C-alpha positions in Angstrom: -5.0 -37.1 -46.1 -3.4 -33.8 -47.3 -4.5 -34.5 -50.9 -8.0 -35.2 -49.8 -8.2 -31.9 -47.8 -6.8 -29.9 -50.7 -9.3 -31.5 -53.1 -12.2 -30.6 -50.8 -10.9 -27.1 -50.4 -10.7 -26.7 -54.2 -14.3 -28.0 -54.6 -15.5 -25.6 -52.0 -13.8 -22.7 -53.9 -15.4 -23.8 -57.2 -19.0 -24.0 -55.9 -18.9 -20.8 -53.8 -20.4 -17.8 -55.6 -20.2 -14.2 -54.4 -23.8 -13.0 -53.7 -23.4 -9.4 -52.7 -26.8 -9.3 -51.0 -27.9 -5.8 -49.8 -25.7 -4.0 -52.3 -26.6 -2.0 -55.4 -25.5 -3.2 -58.8 -22.5 -0.9 -58.9 -21.5 -1.7 -55.3 -21.8 -5.4 -56.0 -19.3 -5.2 -58.9 -16.9 -3.3 -56.7 -17.3 -5.7 -53.8 -17.0 -8.8 -56.0 -13.7 -7.5 -57.5 -12.4 -6.9 -54.0 -13.5 -10.4 -53.0 -11.6 -11.9 -55.9 -8.5 -9.9 -55.1 -8.5 -11.0 -51.5 -9.1 -14.6 -52.4 -6.3 -14.7 -54.9 -3.7 -12.8 -52.9 -4.3 -14.6 -49.6 -5.2 -18.0 -51.1 -8.5 -18.2 -49.3 -10.2 -21.5 -50.2 -12.3 -23.0 -47.4 -16.1 -22.4 -47.3 -16.1 -20.8 -43.9 -13.3 -18.4 -44.8 -15.0 -17.5 -48.1 -18.2 -16.7 -46.2 -16.3 -14.5 -43.8 -14.5 -12.9 -46.8 -17.8 -12.0 -48.4 -18.9 -10.4 -45.1 -15.7 -8.4 -45.0 -16.2 -7.1 -48.6 -19.8 -6.2 -47.7 -18.6 -4.2 -44.7 -15.9 -2.5 -46.7 -18.5 -1.5 -49.4 -20.8 -0.1 -46.6 -17.8 1.9 -45.4 -17.4 3.5 -48.9 -21.2 4.1 -49.0 -21.2 6.1 -45.8 -18.1 8.1 -46.9 -19.9 9.1 -50.1 -23.0 10.1 -48.0 -20.7 12.3 -45.8 -19.4 13.9 -49.0 -22.9 14.7 -50.1 -23.7 16.2 -46.7 -20.6 18.3 -46.8 -21.8 19.7 -50.2 -25.2 20.5 -48.8 -27.1 17.9 -50.8 -29.1 16.9 -47.8 -31.3 19.4 -46.0 -30.6 17.9 -42.5 -28.5 19.8 -40.1 -24.9 19.0 -41.2 -23.2 18.7 -37.9 -25.7 16.2 -36.4 -25.7 14.1 -39.6 -21.9 14.0 -39.8 -21.7 12.8 -36.2 -24.1 10.0 -37.0 -22.2 9.0 -40.0 -18.9 9.1 -38.2 -20.2 6.8 -35.6 -21.4 4.4 -38.3 -17.9 4.5 -39.8 -16.3 3.8 -36.5 -18.6 0.9 -35.6 -18.3 -0.6 -39.1 -14.5 -0.3 -39.0 -14.3 -2.3 -35.8 -16.2 -5.1 -37.5 -13.9 -4.9 -40.6 -10.8 -5.2 -38.3 -12.3 -8.2 -36.5 -13.1 -10.0 -39.8 -9.6 -9.3 -41.1 -8.1 -10.7 -37.9 -10.2 -13.8 -38.1 -9.1 -14.4 -41.7 -5.5 -13.9 -40.8 -5.0 -11.0 -43.1 -2.7 -9.1 -40.7 1.0 -10.0 -40.6 1.9 -11.3 -37.1 5.4 -11.8 -35.9 4.4 -14.2 -33.2 1.9 -16.9 -33.9 0.0 -18.7 -31.1 0.2 -22.0 -32.9 3.4 -22.4 -35.0 2.2 -25.6 -36.6 -1.0 -23.9 -37.9 1.1 -21.1 -39.2 3.4 -23.5 -41.1 0.4 -25.2 -42.6 -0.9 -21.9 -43.8 2.5 -21.1 -45.4 2.6 -24.6 -47.0 -0.9 -24.0 -48.5 0.2 -20.6 -49.9 3.4 -22.0 -51.4 1.3 -24.8 -53.0 -1.0 -22.2 -54.6 1.9 -20.1 -55.7 3.5 -23.1 -57.5 0.2 -23.8 -59.2 -0.2 -20.2 -60.4 3.4 -20.0 -61.5 4.0 -23.5 -62.8 6.2 -22.2 -65.7 8.9 -21.1 -63.2 9.1 -24.7 -61.8 9.0 -26.6 -65.1 11.8 -27.7 -67.4 12.3 -30.3 -70.1 14.0 -33.6 -69.1 17.4 -33.7 -70.8 17.0 -37.4 -71.5 13.4 -37.9 -72.7 12.5 -34.2 -73.5 9.3 -34.5 -71.5 8.4 -31.6 -69.2 9.1 -32.2 -65.5 8.0 -30.2 -62.4 10.4 -29.4 -59.6 9.7 -28.0 -56.1 12.0 -24.9 -56.6 12.2 -22.3 -59.3 14.2 -23.3 -62.3 13.5 -20.5 -64.8 17.2 -19.3 -64.6 18.6 -22.8 -65.0 19.2 -25.0 -68.1 18.7 -28.8 -67.8 21.7 -30.8 -69.2 22.8 -34.4 -69.0 25.1 -35.1 -66.0 28.6 -35.8 -67.4 29.6 -38.2 -64.7 26.5 -40.3 -64.2 25.6 -41.7 -67.6 24.8 -45.2 -66.3 22.5 -44.7 -63.3 24.3 -44.2 -60.0 27.7 -45.3 -61.2 30.1 -42.3 -61.4 32.1 -42.5 -64.6 32.7 -40.7 -67.9 32.9 -42.2 -71.4 35.5 -39.7 -72.7 37.8 -40.2 -69.7 37.4 -44.0 -70.0 38.3 -43.9 -73.7 41.5 -41.9 -72.9 42.4 -44.3 -70.0 42.1 -47.4 -72.2 44.0 -45.9 -75.1 46.7 -44.4 -73.0 46.4 -41.0 -74.7 47.0 -37.7 -72.9 44.1 -35.4 -72.1 43.8 -32.5 -74.4 41.8 -29.3 -73.7 39.2 -30.4 -76.2 38.8 -33.9 -74.6 38.7 -32.3 -71.2 35.9 -30.1 -72.3 34.1 -33.0 -73.9 34.4 -35.0 -70.6 32.8 -32.1 -68.7 30.2 -31.4 -71.2 31.4 -27.9 -71.9 33.1 -25.9 -74.6 37.0 -25.6 -74.7 36.6 -21.9 -73.6 35.4 -23.2 -70.3 38.7 -24.9 -69.8 40.4 -21.6 -70.3 38.1 -20.1 -67.7 39.1 -22.8 -65.3 42.8 -22.1 -66.0 42.4 -18.4 -65.3 40.0 -18.2 -62.4 40.3 -21.6 -60.6 43.7 -23.2 -61.2 45.5 -19.9 -61.9 47.6 -21.9 -64.5 49.2 -23.9 -61.7 49.2 -27.6 -61.0 46.8 -27.2 -58.0 43.4 -25.6 -57.6 43.4 -22.0 -56.4 42.7 -21.3 -52.7 40.6 -18.4 -53.7 36.8 -18.9 -53.4 35.0 -19.3 -56.7 31.6 -18.4 -55.4 
């Protein structure tokens, strides 16, 4: 069901086109850029929300238009009496701002500490996380250490390296070929063999001796976090 909903939302997003009716060419370019920024930042995908978003961008463009008109009035561009005209424009700004705030609230663009429906809030977060993973897929991808094919994980891995696990070479059985070889041969465990068993360099064994075991026979009680 979730995949079906996501697919429908994606199709709605692809077919929806910003119209910018009632705006000049310059205003339309500005409003469409604002529309794209909102859509990307808040991951707005459903048809109804996209329609509300266009209305919001239209209203915000009108807000800028009235502000520019007030600027012209202040410079004496218009012959109308300045005080009366300014009051009319200020009222237009106030009324339009109320509509802008209402649209933003309906689109959920305000951060709210308490949500009326926690389940709906979690679904919105899940959708945003999903979009974030798609837009930043490189941070969640790494090559498989066994087959070298790229795999996708559900958490960021850009700061991690993928390596073969030294103690699970045969599925779910915990073992290690190097340690088994030493066990069967009856040989003692050298630093080089110990490093080979762990899949590290011999220098790492020196690191363990200094910071973990403190060169004693037992692990240190000090936290190694």
